[in-house]
N, CA, C, O and the ligand as a Tripos MOL2 file, in Angstrom:
@<TRIPOS>MOLECULE
protein
  321   319    81     0     0
PROTEIN
NO_CHARGES

@<TRIPOS>ATOM
      1 N         134.7570    1.4510  208.1200 N.3       1 MET1
      2 CA        134.9830    2.8980  208.1650 C.3       1 MET1
      3 C         136.4820    3.1970  208.1060 C.2       1 MET1
      4 O         137.2790    2.6020  208.8320 O.2       1 MET1
      5 N         136.8360    4.1020  207.2500 N.am      2 SER2
      6 CA        138.2320    4.4830  207.1870 C.3       2 SER2
      7 C         138.5160    5.5670  208.2270 C.2       2 SER2
      8 O         137.6420    6.3410  208.6170 O.2       2 SER2
      9 N         139.7320    5.5860  208.6400 N.am      3 ASP3
     10 CA        140.1210    6.5460  209.6480 C.3       3 ASP3
     11 C         140.2390    7.9500  209.0320 C.2       3 ASP3
     12 O         140.5500    8.0960  207.8500 O.2       3 ASP3
     13 N         139.9880    8.9660  209.8490 N.am      4 ALA4
     14 CA        140.0100   10.3440  209.3440 C.3       4 ALA4
     15 C         141.4010   10.7360  208.8490 C.2       4 ALA4
     16 O         141.5410   11.5830  207.9680 O.2       4 ALA4
     17 N         142.4210   10.1110  209.4240 N.am      5 ASP5
     18 CA        143.7790   10.4620  209.0300 C.3       5 ASP5
     19 C         144.0630   10.1150  207.5700 C.2       5 ASP5
     20 O         144.9950   10.6450  206.9660 O.2       5 ASP5
     21 N         143.2530    9.2210  207.0150 N.am      6 GLU6
     22 CA        143.4860    8.8280  205.6360 C.3       6 GLU6
     23 C         142.9240    9.8470  204.6480 C.2       6 GLU6
     24 O         143.2490    9.8350  203.4610 O.2       6 GLU6
     25 N         142.0780   10.7250  205.1690 N.am      7 VAL7
     26 CA        141.5140   11.7440  204.2930 C.3       7 VAL7
     27 C         142.6020   12.7360  203.9100 C.2       7 VAL7
     28 O         143.2440   13.3420  204.7690 O.2       7 VAL7
     29 N         142.7920   12.8880  202.6230 N.am      8 VAL8
     30 CA        143.8060   13.8360  202.1530 C.3       8 VAL8
     31 C         143.1530   15.1950  201.9770 C.2       8 VAL8
     32 O         142.2060   15.3510  201.2060 O.2       8 VAL8
     33 N         143.6620   16.1550  202.6870 N.am      9 LEU9
     34 CA        143.1020   17.4980  202.6300 C.3       9 LEU9
     35 C         144.1040   18.4520  202.0100 C.2       9 LEU9
     36 O         145.2930   18.4210  202.3260 O.2       9 LEU9
     37 N         143.6200   19.2760  201.1490 N.am     10 ASP10
     38 CA        144.4700   20.3260  200.6070 C.3      10 ASP10
     39 C         144.2900   21.5670  201.4590 C.2      10 ASP10
     40 O         143.3430   22.3340  201.2800 O.2      10 ASP10
     41 N         145.1990   21.7480  202.3750 N.am     11 LEU11
     42 CA        145.0590   22.8450  203.3370 C.3      11 LEU11
     43 C         145.7960   24.1010  202.8930 C.2      11 LEU11
     44 O         145.7380   25.1270  203.5700 O.2      11 LEU11
     45 N         146.4780   24.0290  201.7780 N.am     12 ASP12
     46 CA        147.3320   25.1440  201.3670 C.3      12 ASP12
     47 C         146.6620   26.5080  201.4130 C.2      12 ASP12
     48 O         147.2790   27.4690  201.8740 O.2      12 ASP12
     49 N         145.4130   26.6290  200.9480 N.am     13 PRO13
     50 CA        144.8100   27.9730  200.9330 C.3      13 PRO13
     51 C         144.3650   28.4550  202.3120 C.2      13 PRO13
     52 O         144.0530   29.6340  202.4790 O.2      13 PRO13
     53 N         144.3310   27.5760  203.2850 N.am     14 PHE14
     54 CA        143.8490   27.9840  204.6050 C.3      14 PHE14
     55 C         144.8970   28.8270  205.3280 C.2      14 PHE14
     56 O         146.1030   28.6210  205.1950 O.2      14 PHE14
     57 N         144.3900   29.7680  206.0860 N.am     15 GLU15
     58 CA        145.2590   30.6600  206.8340 C.3      15 GLU15
     59 C         145.0810   30.3980  208.3210 C.2      15 GLU15
     60 O         143.9760   30.1180  208.7870 O.2      15 GLU15
     61 N         146.1570   30.4910  209.0430 N.am     16 PHE16
     62 CA        146.0220   30.4310  210.4990 C.3      16 PHE16
     63 C         146.9110   31.5110  211.0770 C.2      16 PHE16
     64 O         147.7240   32.1080  210.3720 O.2      16 PHE16
     65 N         146.7490   31.7550  212.3570 N.am     17 GLU17
     66 CA        147.5220   32.8150  212.9900 C.3      17 GLU17
     67 C         148.4460   32.2170  214.0200 C.2      17 GLU17
     68 O         148.0860   31.2760  214.7270 O.2      17 GLU17
     69 N         149.6190   32.7600  214.0980 N.am     18 PHE18
     70 CA        150.4920   32.3000  215.1740 C.3      18 PHE18
     71 C         151.1820   33.4870  215.8230 C.2      18 PHE18
     72 O         151.4480   34.5050  215.1850 O.2      18 PHE18
     73 N         151.4580   33.3290  217.0820 N.am     19 ALA19
     74 CA        152.0100   34.4300  217.8640 C.3      19 ALA19
     75 C         153.5070   34.5160  217.6500 C.2      19 ALA19
     76 O         154.2170   33.5120  217.7010 O.2      19 ALA19
     77 N         153.9700   35.7160  217.4120 N.am     20 CYS20
     78 CA        155.4050   35.9630  217.2940 C.3      20 CYS20
     79 C         156.0750   35.5910  218.6140 C.2      20 CYS20
     80 O         155.6180   35.9990  219.6810 O.2      20 CYS20
     81 N         157.1630   34.8100  218.5410 N.am     21 PRO21
     82 CA        157.8470   34.4250  219.7900 C.3      21 PRO21
     83 C         158.4740   35.6150  220.5100 C.2      21 PRO21
     84 O         158.7570   35.5480  221.7060 O.2      21 PRO21
     85 N         158.6860   36.6890  219.7810 N.am     22 ARG22
     86 CA        159.3400   37.8480  220.3940 C.3      22 ARG22
     87 C         158.3480   38.8260  221.0040 C.2      22 ARG22
     88 O         158.5120   39.2600  222.1440 O.2      22 ARG22
     89 N         157.3000   39.1750  220.2260 N.am     23 CYS23
     90 CA        156.4130   40.2480  220.6920 C.3      23 CYS23
     91 C         154.9700   39.7700  220.8760 C.2      23 CYS23
     92 O         154.1110   40.5490  221.2890 O.2      23 CYS23
     93 N         154.6970   38.4900  220.5700 N.am     24 SER24
     94 CA        153.3660   37.9050  220.7600 C.3      24 SER24
     95 C         152.3030   38.4830  219.8350 C.2      24 SER24
     96 O         151.1130   38.2430  220.0380 O.2      24 SER24
     97 N         152.7080   39.2300  218.8390 N.am     25 PHE25
     98 CA        151.7530   39.7260  217.8550 C.3      25 PHE25
     99 C         151.3150   38.5570  216.9850 C.2      25 PHE25
    100 O         152.1290   37.7230  216.5900 O.2      25 PHE25
    101 N         149.9860   38.5050  216.6860 N.am     26 TYR26
    102 CA        149.4930   37.3940  215.8700 C.3      26 TYR26
    103 C         149.6350   37.7130  214.3870 C.2      26 TYR26
    104 O         149.1060   38.7100  213.8960 O.2      26 TYR26
    105 N         150.3530   36.8570  213.6930 N.am     27 ASN27
    106 CA        150.5960   37.0410  212.2720 C.3      27 ASN27
    107 C         149.8790   35.9550  211.4810 C.2      27 ASN27
    108 O         149.9400   34.7790  211.8420 O.2      27 ASN27
    109 N         149.1950   36.3470  210.3970 N.am     28 PRO28
    110 CA        148.5350   35.3490  209.5640 C.3      28 PRO28
    111 C         149.5470   34.6320  208.6750 C.2      28 PRO28
    112 O         150.4810   35.2420  208.1540 O.2      28 PRO28
    113 N         149.3440   33.3400  208.5140 N.am     29 LEU29
    114 CA        150.2460   32.5310  207.6970 C.3      29 LEU29
    115 C         149.4120   31.4610  207.0030 C.2      29 LEU29
    116 O         148.5680   30.8270  207.6350 O.2      29 LEU29
    117 N         149.6380   31.2580  205.7260 N.am     30 THR30
    118 CA        148.9160   30.1870  205.0490 C.3      30 THR30
    119 C         149.6750   28.8750  205.2440 C.2      30 THR30
    120 O         150.8820   28.8680  205.4840 O.2      30 THR30
    121 N         148.9490   27.7770  205.1360 N.am     31 PHE31
    122 CA        149.5790   26.4730  205.2520 C.3      31 PHE31
    123 C         150.6270   26.2860  204.1600 C.2      31 PHE31
    124 O         151.6470   25.6230  204.3480 O.2      31 PHE31
    125 N         150.3390   26.8940  203.0150 N.am     32 ARG32
    126 CA        151.2700   26.7710  201.9030 C.3      32 ARG32
    127 C         152.6250   27.3800  202.2780 C.2      32 ARG32
    128 O         153.6760   26.7760  202.0620 O.2      32 ARG32
    129 N         152.5750   28.5880  202.8440 N.am     33 ASP33
    130 CA        153.8180   29.2370  203.2540 C.3      33 ASP33
    131 C         154.5200   28.4430  204.3490 C.2      33 ASP33
    132 O         155.7450   28.3300  204.3710 O.2      33 ASP33
    133 N         153.7230   27.9020  205.2460 N.am     34 ALA34
    134 CA        154.3060   27.1150  206.3300 C.3      34 ALA34
    135 C         154.9770   25.8590  205.7700 C.2      34 ALA34
    136 O         156.0610   25.4630  206.1980 O.2      34 ALA34
    137 N         154.3000   25.2520  204.8080 N.am     35 ARG35
    138 CA        154.8260   24.0250  204.2120 C.3      35 ARG35
    139 C         156.1250   24.3050  203.4570 C.2      35 ARG35
    140 O         157.0650   23.5120  203.5060 O.2      35 ARG35
    141 N         156.1670   25.4220  202.7690 N.am     36 LEU36
    142 CA        157.3400   25.7670  201.9760 C.3      36 LEU36
    143 C         158.4270   26.4410  202.8120 C.2      36 LEU36
    144 O         159.5440   26.6580  202.3430 O.2      36 LEU36
    145 N         158.0790   26.7680  204.0580 N.am     37 GLY37
    146 CA        159.0640   27.4110  204.9170 C.3      37 GLY37
    147 C         159.3560   28.8430  204.5240 C.2      37 GLY37
    148 O         160.4700   29.3300  204.7190 O.2      37 GLY37
    149 N         158.3520   29.5280  203.9660 N.am     38 THR38
    150 CA        158.5370   30.9170  203.5570 C.3      38 THR38
    151 C         158.6340   31.8180  204.7830 C.2      38 THR38
    152 O         157.7160   31.8430  205.6030 O.2      38 THR38
    153 N         159.7190   32.5480  204.9180 N.am     39 PRO39
    154 CA        159.8260   33.4640  206.0560 C.3      39 PRO39
    155 C         158.8480   34.6220  205.9300 C.2      39 PRO39
    156 O         158.5010   35.0310  204.8220 O.2      39 PRO39
    157 N         158.4100   35.1430  207.0470 N.am     40 LEU40
    158 CA        157.5440   36.3200  206.9870 C.3      40 LEU40
    159 C         158.0200   37.3580  207.9940 C.2      40 LEU40
    160 O         158.7110   37.0470  208.9640 O.2      40 LEU40
    161 N         157.6310   38.5930  207.7320 N.am     41 ILE41
    162 CA        158.0160   39.6820  208.6230 C.3      41 ILE41
    163 C         156.9070   39.8770  209.6430 C.2      41 ILE41
    164 O         155.7470   40.0620  209.2760 O.2      41 ILE41
    165 N         157.2580   39.8380  210.9120 N.am     42 CYS42
    166 CA        156.2770   40.0660  211.9650 C.3      42 CYS42
    167 C         155.7180   41.4720  211.8390 C.2      42 CYS42
    168 O         156.4550   42.4420  211.6670 O.2      42 CYS42
    169 N         154.3870   41.5600  211.9280 N.am     43 ARG43
    170 CA        153.7580   42.8820  211.8120 C.3      43 ARG43
    171 C         153.9060   43.6900  213.0930 C.2      43 ARG43
    172 O         153.6600   44.8950  213.1140 O.2      43 ARG43
    173 N         154.3030   43.0210  214.1380 N.am     44 GLY44
    174 CA        154.4610   43.7320  215.4000 C.3      44 GLY44
    175 C         155.8610   44.2960  215.5610 C.2      44 GLY44
    176 O         156.0240   45.5010  215.7570 O.2      44 GLY44
    177 N         156.8900   43.4300  215.4780 N.am     45 CYS45
    178 CA        158.2510   43.8660  215.7830 C.3      45 CYS45
    179 C         159.1540   43.9100  214.5590 C.2      45 CYS45
    180 O         160.3290   44.2640  214.6640 O.2      45 CYS45
    181 N         158.6100   43.5500  213.3930 N.am     46 LYS46
    182 CA        159.3490   43.6170  212.1180 C.3      46 LYS46
    183 C         160.5260   42.6500  212.0420 C.2      46 LYS46
    184 O         161.3750   42.7650  211.1580 O.2      46 LYS46
    185 N         160.5720   41.7100  212.9590 N.am     47 ASN47
    186 CA        161.5970   40.6840  212.8520 C.3      47 ASN47
    187 C         161.1760   39.6310  211.8400 C.2      47 ASN47
    188 O         159.9860   39.4370  211.5940 O.2      47 ASN47
    189 N         162.1480   38.9580  211.2600 N.am     48 THR48
    190 CA        161.8500   37.8670  210.3370 C.3      48 THR48
    191 C         161.5230   36.6140  211.1300 C.2      48 THR48
    192 O         162.2800   36.1770  211.9970 O.2      48 THR48
    193 N         160.3610   36.0500  210.7990 N.am     49 LEU49
    194 CA        159.9300   34.8380  211.4870 C.3      49 LEU49
    195 C         160.0050   33.6650  210.5310 C.2      49 LEU49
    196 O         159.6550   33.7880  209.3570 O.2      49 LEU49
    197 N         160.4550   32.5440  211.0250 N.am     50 MET50
    198 CA        160.4470   31.3310  210.2370 C.3      50 MET50
    199 C         159.2270   30.5060  210.6260 C.2      50 MET50
    200 O         158.9190   30.3640  211.8100 O.2      50 MET50
    201 N         158.5290   29.9590  209.6250 N.am     51 PRO51
    202 CA        157.3420   29.1520  209.9360 C.3      51 PRO51
    203 C         157.6560   27.9720  210.8410 C.2      51 PRO51
    204 O         156.7600   27.4260  211.4840 O.2      51 PRO51
    205 N         158.9220   27.5760  210.8940 N.am     52 ASP52
    206 CA        159.3030   26.4970  211.8140 C.3      52 ASP52
    207 C         158.8470   26.7960  213.2360 C.2      52 ASP52
    208 O         158.5100   25.8910  214.0000 O.2      52 ASP52
    209 N         158.8420   28.0930  213.5800 N.am     53 ASP53
    210 CA        158.4320   28.4920  214.9210 C.3      53 ASP53
    211 C         156.9660   28.2050  215.1720 C.2      53 ASP53
    212 O         156.5230   28.1760  216.3200 O.2      53 ASP53
    213 N         156.2140   27.9930  214.1060 N.am     54 ALA54
    214 CA        154.7580   27.8970  214.2280 C.3      54 ALA54
    215 C         154.2460   26.4740  214.0980 C.2      54 ALA54
    216 O         153.0340   26.2700  214.0330 O.2      54 ALA54
    217 N         155.1250   25.4880  214.0590 N.am     55 TRP55
    218 CA        154.6610   24.1330  213.7790 C.3      55 TRP55
    219 C         153.6350   23.6450  214.7770 C.2      55 TRP55
    220 O         152.6950   22.9410  214.4080 O.2      55 TRP55
    221 N         153.8030   24.0110  216.0350 N.am     56 GLY56
    222 CA        152.8520   23.5590  217.0470 C.3      56 GLY56
    223 C         151.4540   24.0880  216.7590 C.2      56 GLY56
    224 O         150.4730   23.3470  216.8240 O.2      56 GLY56
    225 N         151.3740   25.3680  216.4420 N.am     57 GLU57
    226 CA        150.0780   25.9850  216.1620 C.3      57 GLU57
    227 C         149.5230   25.4860  214.8470 C.2      57 GLU57
    228 O         148.3140   25.3160  214.6900 O.2      57 GLU57
    229 N         150.4220   25.2510  213.9010 N.am     58 LEU58
    230 CA        150.0040   24.7470  212.6050 C.3      58 LEU58
    231 C         149.3280   23.3930  212.7630 C.2      58 LEU58
    232 O         148.3130   23.1110  212.1270 O.2      58 LEU58
    233 N         149.9040   22.5670  213.6190 N.am     59 ASP59
    234 CA        149.3470   21.2470  213.8560 C.3      59 ASP59
    235 C         147.9580   21.3480  214.4730 C.2      59 ASP59
    236 O         147.0420   20.6300  214.0730 O.2      59 ASP59
    237 N         147.8030   22.2420  215.4500 N.am     60 ASP60
    238 CA        146.4950   22.4690  216.0630 C.3      60 ASP60
    239 C         145.4880   22.9310  215.0230 C.2      60 ASP60
    240 O         144.3660   22.4270  214.9620 O.2      60 ASP60
    241 N         145.9000   23.8960  214.2050 N.am     61 ALA61
    242 CA        144.9900   24.4460  213.2020 C.3      61 ALA61
    243 C         144.6020   23.3730  212.1910 C.2      61 ALA61
    244 O         143.4450   23.2790  211.7820 O.2      61 ALA61
    245 N         145.5760   22.5730  211.7970 N.am     62 ARG62
    246 CA        145.3130   21.5070  210.8370 C.3      62 ARG62
    247 C         144.2620   20.5360  211.3860 C.2      62 ARG62
    248 O         143.3580   20.0920  210.6770 O.2      62 ARG62
    249 N         144.4190   20.2280  212.6720 N.am     63 ARG63
    250 CA        143.4880   19.2970  213.2970 C.3      63 ARG63
    251 C         142.0820   19.9020  213.3750 C.2      63 ARG63
    252 O         141.0860   19.2200  213.1340 O.2      63 ARG63
    253 N         142.0210   21.1960  213.7170 N.am     64 ARG64
    254 CA        140.7080   21.8580  213.8020 C.3      64 ARG64
    255 C         140.0110   21.8580  212.4450 C.2      64 ARG64
    256 O         138.8150   21.5800  212.3530 O.2      64 ARG64
    257 N         140.7680   22.1720  211.3930 N.am     65 ILE65
    258 CA        140.1770   22.2220  210.0590 C.3      65 ILE65
    259 C         139.7370   20.8220  209.6260 C.2      65 ILE65
    260 O         138.6500   20.6470  209.0750 O.2      65 ILE65
    261 N         140.5830   19.8400  209.8770 N.am     66 ALA66
    262 CA        140.2390   18.4680  209.5150 C.3      66 ALA66
    263 C         138.9620   18.0280  210.2300 C.2      66 ALA66
    264 O         138.1080   17.3650  209.6410 O.2      66 ALA66
    265 N         138.8410   18.4020  211.5040 N.am     67 ASP67
    266 CA        137.6460   18.0610  212.2760 C.3      67 ASP67
    267 C         136.3990   18.6980  211.6670 C.2      67 ASP67
    268 O         135.3690   18.0410  211.5160 O.2      67 ASP67
    269 N         136.4990   19.9720  211.3220 N.am     68 SER68
    270 CA        135.3050   20.6500  210.8220 C.3      68 SER68
    271 C         134.9250   20.1180  209.4430 C.2      68 SER68
    272 O         133.7430   20.0430  209.1110 O.2      68 SER68
    273 N         135.9250   19.7480  208.6380 N.am     69 ILE69
    274 CA        135.6040   19.1700  207.3290 C.3      69 ILE69
    275 C         134.9460   17.7980  207.5130 C.2      69 ILE69
    276 O         134.0090   17.4490  206.7960 O.2      69 ILE69
    277 N         135.4390   17.0430  208.4650 N.am     70 ARG70
    278 CA        134.8620   15.7260  208.7160 C.3      70 ARG70
    279 C         133.4150   15.8690  209.1940 C.2      70 ARG70
    280 O         132.5360   15.1210  208.7680 O.2      70 ARG70
    281 N         133.1820   16.8280  210.0720 N.am     71 GLU71
    282 CA        131.8130   17.0650  210.5410 C.3      71 GLU71
    283 C         130.9080   17.4510  209.3880 C.2      71 GLU71
    284 O         129.7630   17.0060  209.3050 O.2      71 GLU71
    285 N         131.4280   18.2770  208.5040 N.am     72 LEU72
    286 CA        130.6590   18.7010  207.3430 C.3      72 LEU72
    287 C         130.3230   17.4940  206.4690 C.2      72 LEU72
    288 O         129.1870   17.3300  206.0230 O.2      72 LEU72
    289 N         131.3200   16.6620  206.2370 N.am     73 GLN73
    290 CA        131.0950   15.4710  205.4100 C.3      73 GLN73
    291 C         130.0500   14.5670  206.0330 C.2      73 GLN73
    292 O         129.1920   14.0250  205.3360 O.2      73 GLN73
    293 N         130.1220   14.4020  207.3540 N.am     74 GLU74
    294 CA        129.1720   13.5360  208.0140 C.3      74 GLU74
    295 C         127.7660   14.1120  207.9840 C.2      74 GLU74
    296 O         126.7880   13.3760  207.8520 O.2      74 GLU74
    297 N         127.6690   15.4180  208.1040 N.am     75 SER75
    298 CA        126.3380   16.0300  208.0600 C.3      75 SER75
    299 C         125.7660   15.9500  206.6520 C.2      75 SER75
    300 O         124.5510   15.8520  206.4800 O.2      75 SER75
    301 N         126.6210   15.9910  205.6550 N.am     76 LEU76
    302 CA        126.1400   15.8470  204.2720 C.3      76 LEU76
    303 C         125.6980   14.4100  204.0230 C.2      76 LEU76
    304 O         124.7060   14.1560  203.3410 O.2      76 LEU76
    305 N         126.4520   13.4840  204.5880 N.am     77 LYS77
    306 CA        126.1330   12.0690  204.4260 C.3      77 LYS77
    307 C         124.7610   11.7620  205.0450 C.2      77 LYS77
    308 O         123.9860   10.9600  204.5240 O.2      77 LYS77
    309 N         124.4890   12.4350  206.1830 N.am     78 GLY78
    310 CA        123.2510   12.1570  206.8960 C.3      78 GLY78
    311 C         122.0460   12.8320  206.2580 C.2      78 GLY78
    312 O         120.9070   12.4750  206.5590 O.2      78 GLY78
    313 N         122.2850   13.8100  205.3760 N.am     79 ALA79
    314 CA        121.1690   14.5510  204.7880 C.3      79 ALA79
    315 C         120.6680   13.8690  203.5280 C.2      79 ALA79
    316 O         121.3210   13.8720  202.4850 O.2      79 ALA79
    317 N         119.4830   13.2830  203.6610 N.am     80 HIS80
    318 CA        118.9150   12.5980  202.4900 C.3      80 HIS80
    319 C         117.7690   13.4170  201.9040 C.2      80 HIS80
    320 O         117.1620   13.0100  200.9140 O.2      80 HIS80
    321 ZN        157.0690   40.1340  216.5660 Zn       81 ZN81
@<TRIPOS>BOND
     1     1     2 1
     2     2     3 1
     3     3     4 2
     4     3     5 am
     5     5     6 1
     6     6     7 1
     7     7     8 2
     8     7     9 am
     9     9    10 1
    10    10    11 1
    11    11    12 2
    12    11    13 am
    13    13    14 1
    14    14    15 1
    15    15    16 2
    16    15    17 am
    17    17    18 1
    18    18    19 1
    19    19    20 2
    20    19    21 am
    21    21    22 1
    22    22    23 1
    23    23    24 2
    24    23    25 am
    25    25    26 1
    26    26    27 1
    27    27    28 2
    28    27    29 am
    29    29    30 1
    30    30    31 1
    31    31    32 2
    32    31    33 am
    33    33    34 1
    34    34    35 1
    35    35    36 2
    36    35    37 am
    37    37    38 1
    38    38    39 1
    39    39    40 2
    40    39    41 am
    41    41    42 1
    42    42    43 1
    43    43    44 2
    44    43    45 am
    45    45    46 1
    46    46    47 1
    47    47    48 2
    48    47    49 am
    49    49    50 1
    50    50    51 1
    51    51    52 2
    52    51    53 am
    53    53    54 1
    54    54    55 1
    55    55    56 2
    56    55    57 am
    57    57    58 1
    58    58    59 1
    59    59    60 2
    60    59    61 am
    61    61    62 1
    62    62    63 1
    63    63    64 2
    64    63    65 am
    65    65    66 1
    66    66    67 1
    67    67    68 2
    68    67    69 am
    69    69    70 1
    70    70    71 1
    71    71    72 2
    72    71    73 am
    73    73    74 1
    74    74    75 1
    75    75    76 2
    76    75    77 am
    77    77    78 1
    78    78    79 1
    79    79    80 2
    80    79    81 am
    81    81    82 1
    82    82    83 1
    83    83    84 2
    84    83    85 am
    85    85    86 1
    86    86    87 1
    87    87    88 2
    88    87    89 am
    89    89    90 1
    90    90    91 1
    91    91    92 2
    92    91    93 am
    93    93    94 1
    94    94    95 1
    95    95    96 2
    96    95    97 am
    97    97    98 1
    98    98    99 1
    99    99   100 2
   100    99   101 am
   101   101   102 1
   102   102   103 1
   103   103   104 2
   104   103   105 am
   105   105   106 1
   106   106   107 1
   107   107   108 2
   108   107   109 am
   109   109   110 1
   110   110   111 1
   111   111   112 2
   112   111   113 am
   113   113   114 1
   114   114   115 1
   115   115   116 2
   116   115   117 am
   117   117   118 1
   118   118   119 1
   119   119   120 2
   120   119   121 am
   121   121   122 1
   122   122   123 1
   123   123   124 2
   124   123   125 am
   125   125   126 1
   126   126   127 1
   127   127   128 2
   128   127   129 am
   129   129   130 1
   130   130   131 1
   131   131   132 2
   132   131   133 am
   133   133   134 1
   134   134   135 1
   135   135   136 2
   136   135   137 am
   137   137   138 1
   138   138   139 1
   139   139   140 2
   140   139   141 am
   141   141   142 1
   142   142   143 1
   143   143   144 2
   144   143   145 am
   145   145   146 1
   146   146   147 1
   147   147   148 2
   148   147   149 am
   149   149   150 1
   150   150   151 1
   151   151   152 2
   152   151   153 am
   153   153   154 1
   154   154   155 1
   155   155   156 2
   156   155   157 am
   157   157   158 1
   158   158   159 1
   159   159   160 2
   160   159   161 am
   161   161   162 1
   162   162   163 1
   163   163   164 2
   164   163   165 am
   165   165   166 1
   166   166   167 1
   167   167   168 2
   168   167   169 am
   169   169   170 1
   170   170   171 1
   171   171   172 2
   172   171   173 am
   173   173   174 1
   174   174   175 1
   175   175   176 2
   176   175   177 am
   177   177   178 1
   178   178   179 1
   179   179   180 2
   180   179   181 am
   181   181   182 1
   182   182   183 1
   183   183   184 2
   184   183   185 am
   185   185   186 1
   186   186   187 1
   187   187   188 2
   188   187   189 am
   189   189   190 1
   190   190   191 1
   191   191   192 2
   192   191   193 am
   193   193   194 1
   194   194   195 1
   195   195   196 2
   196   195   197 am
   197   197   198 1
   198   198   199 1
   199   199   200 2
   200   199   201 am
   201   201   202 1
   202   202   203 1
   203   203   204 2
   204   203   205 am
   205   205   206 1
   206   206   207 1
   207   207   208 2
   208   207   209 am
   209   209   210 1
   210   210   211 1
   211   211   212 2
   212   211   213 am
   213   213   214 1
   214   214   215 1
   215   215   216 2
   216   215   217 am
   217   217   218 1
   218   218   219 1
   219   219   220 2
   220   219   221 am
   221   221   222 1
   222   222   223 1
   223   223   224 2
   224   223   225 am
   225   225   226 1
   226   226   227 1
   227   227   228 2
   228   227   229 am
   229   229   230 1
   230   230   231 1
   231   231   232 2
   232   231   233 am
   233   233   234 1
   234   234   235 1
   235   235   236 2
   236   235   237 am
   237   237   238 1
   238   238   239 1
   239   239   240 2
   240   239   241 am
   241   241   242 1
   242   242   243 1
   243   243   244 2
   244   243   245 am
   245   245   246 1
   246   246   247 1
   247   247   248 2
   248   247   249 am
   249   249   250 1
   250   250   251 1
   251   251   252 2
   252   251   253 am
   253   253   254 1
   254   254   255 1
   255   255   256 2
   256   255   257 am
   257   257   258 1
   258   258   259 1
   259   259   260 2
   260   259   261 am
   261   261   262 1
   262   262   263 1
   263   263   264 2
   264   263   265 am
   265   265   266 1
   266   266   267 1
   267   267   268 2
   268   267   269 am
   269   269   270 1
   270   270   271 1
   271   271   272 2
   272   271   273 am
   273   273   274 1
   274   274   275 1
   275   275   276 2
   276   275   277 am
   277   277   278 1
   278   278   279 1
   279   279   280 2
   280   279   281 am
   281   281   282 1
   282   282   283 1
   283   283   284 2
   284   283   285 am
   285   285   286 1
   286   286   287 1
   287   287   288 2
   288   287   289 am
   289   289   290 1
   290   290   291 1
   291   291   292 2
   292   291   293 am
   293   293   294 1
   294   294   295 1
   295   295   296 2
   296   295   297 am
   297   297   298 1
   298   298   299 1
   299   299   300 2
   300   299   301 am
   301   301   302 1
   302   302   303 1
   303   303   304 2
   304   303   305 am
   305   305   306 1
   306   306   307 1
   307   307   308 2
   308   307   309 am
   309   309   310 1
   310   310   311 1
   311   311   312 2
   312   311   313 am
   313   313   314 1
   314   314   315 1
   315   315   316 2
   316   315   317 am
   317   317   318 1
   318   318   319 1
   319   319   320 2
@<TRIPOS>SUBSTRUCTURE
     1 MET1         2 RESIDUE 1 A MET
     2 SER2         6 RESIDUE 1 A SER
     3 ASP3        10 RESIDUE 1 A ASP
     4 ALA4        14 RESIDUE 1 A ALA
     5 ASP5        18 RESIDUE 1 A ASP
     6 GLU6        22 RESIDUE 1 A GLU
     7 VAL7        26 RESIDUE 1 A VAL
     8 VAL8        30 RESIDUE 1 A VAL
     9 LEU9        34 RESIDUE 1 A LEU
    10 ASP10       38 RESIDUE 1 A ASP
    11 LEU11       42 RESIDUE 1 A LEU
    12 ASP12       46 RESIDUE 1 A ASP
    13 PRO13       50 RESIDUE 1 A PRO
    14 PHE14       54 RESIDUE 1 A PHE
    15 GLU15       58 RESIDUE 1 A GLU
    16 PHE16       62 RESIDUE 1 A PHE
    17 GLU17       66 RESIDUE 1 A GLU
    18 PHE18       70 RESIDUE 1 A PHE
    19 ALA19       74 RESIDUE 1 A ALA
    20 CYS20       78 RESIDUE 1 A CYS
    21 PRO21       82 RESIDUE 1 A PRO
    22 ARG22       86 RESIDUE 1 A ARG
    23 CYS23       90 RESIDUE 1 A CYS
    24 SER24       94 RESIDUE 1 A SER
    25 PHE25       98 RESIDUE 1 A PHE
    26 TYR26      102 RESIDUE 1 A TYR
    27 ASN27      106 RESIDUE 1 A ASN
    28 PRO28      110 RESIDUE 1 A PRO
    29 LEU29      114 RESIDUE 1 A LEU
    30 THR30      118 RESIDUE 1 A THR
    31 PHE31      122 RESIDUE 1 A PHE
    32 ARG32      126 RESIDUE 1 A ARG
    33 ASP33      130 RESIDUE 1 A ASP
    34 ALA34      134 RESIDUE 1 A ALA
    35 ARG35      138 RESIDUE 1 A ARG
    36 LEU36      142 RESIDUE 1 A LEU
    37 GLY37      146 RESIDUE 1 A GLY
    38 THR38      150 RESIDUE 1 A THR
    39 PRO39      154 RESIDUE 1 A PRO
    40 LEU40      158 RESIDUE 1 A LEU
    41 ILE41      162 RESIDUE 1 A ILE
    42 CYS42      166 RESIDUE 1 A CYS
    43 ARG43      170 RESIDUE 1 A ARG
    44 GLY44      174 RESIDUE 1 A GLY
    45 CYS45      178 RESIDUE 1 A CYS
    46 LYS46      182 RESIDUE 1 A LYS
    47 ASN47      186 RESIDUE 1 A ASN
    48 THR48      190 RESIDUE 1 A THR
    49 LEU49      194 RESIDUE 1 A LEU
    50 MET50      198 RESIDUE 1 A MET
    51 PRO51      202 RESIDUE 1 A PRO
    52 ASP52      206 RESIDUE 1 A ASP
    53 ASP53      210 RESIDUE 1 A ASP
    54 ALA54      214 RESIDUE 1 A ALA
    55 TRP55      218 RESIDUE 1 A TRP
    56 GLY56      222 RESIDUE 1 A GLY
    57 GLU57      226 RESIDUE 1 A GLU
    58 LEU58      230 RESIDUE 1 A LEU
    59 ASP59      234 RESIDUE 1 A ASP
    60 ASP60      238 RESIDUE 1 A ASP
    61 ALA61      242 RESIDUE 1 A ALA
    62 ARG62      246 RESIDUE 1 A ARG
    63 ARG63      250 RESIDUE 1 A ARG
    64 ARG64      254 RESIDUE 1 A ARG
    65 ILE65      258 RESIDUE 1 A ILE
    66 ALA66      262 RESIDUE 1 A ALA
    67 ASP67      266 RESIDUE 1 A ASP
    68 SER68      270 RESIDUE 1 A SER
    69 ILE69      274 RESIDUE 1 A ILE
    70 ARG70      278 RESIDUE 1 A ARG
    71 GLU71      282 RESIDUE 1 A GLU
    72 LEU72      286 RESIDUE 1 A LEU
    73 GLN73      290 RESIDUE 1 A GLN
    74 GLU74      294 RESIDUE 1 A GLU
    75 SER75      298 RESIDUE 1 A SER
    76 LEU76      302 RESIDUE 1 A LEU
    77 LYS77      306 RESIDUE 1 A LYS
    78 GLY78      310 RESIDUE 1 A GLY
    79 ALA79      314 RESIDUE 1 A ALA
    80 HIS80      318 RESIDUE 1 A HIS
    81 ZN81       321 GROUP 0 **** ****
């Protein structure tokens, strides 16, 4: 069995939310923007946010998505 970490996932189209460090408003961000470091304007306080601020949440979201895809793959494998 190969480890799940070896599975290459294209997460770019997925969106996750992260809280603005200033006003705690949740802003949607795609993995693609996070990967490219595209700044975004907070919808709450209108400050410019750098995706660098969201790496912790991005990592959590990435893990959640990877888990659900793995579960899906396993359920498909089990369905004969
Ligand atoms: Zn804000």
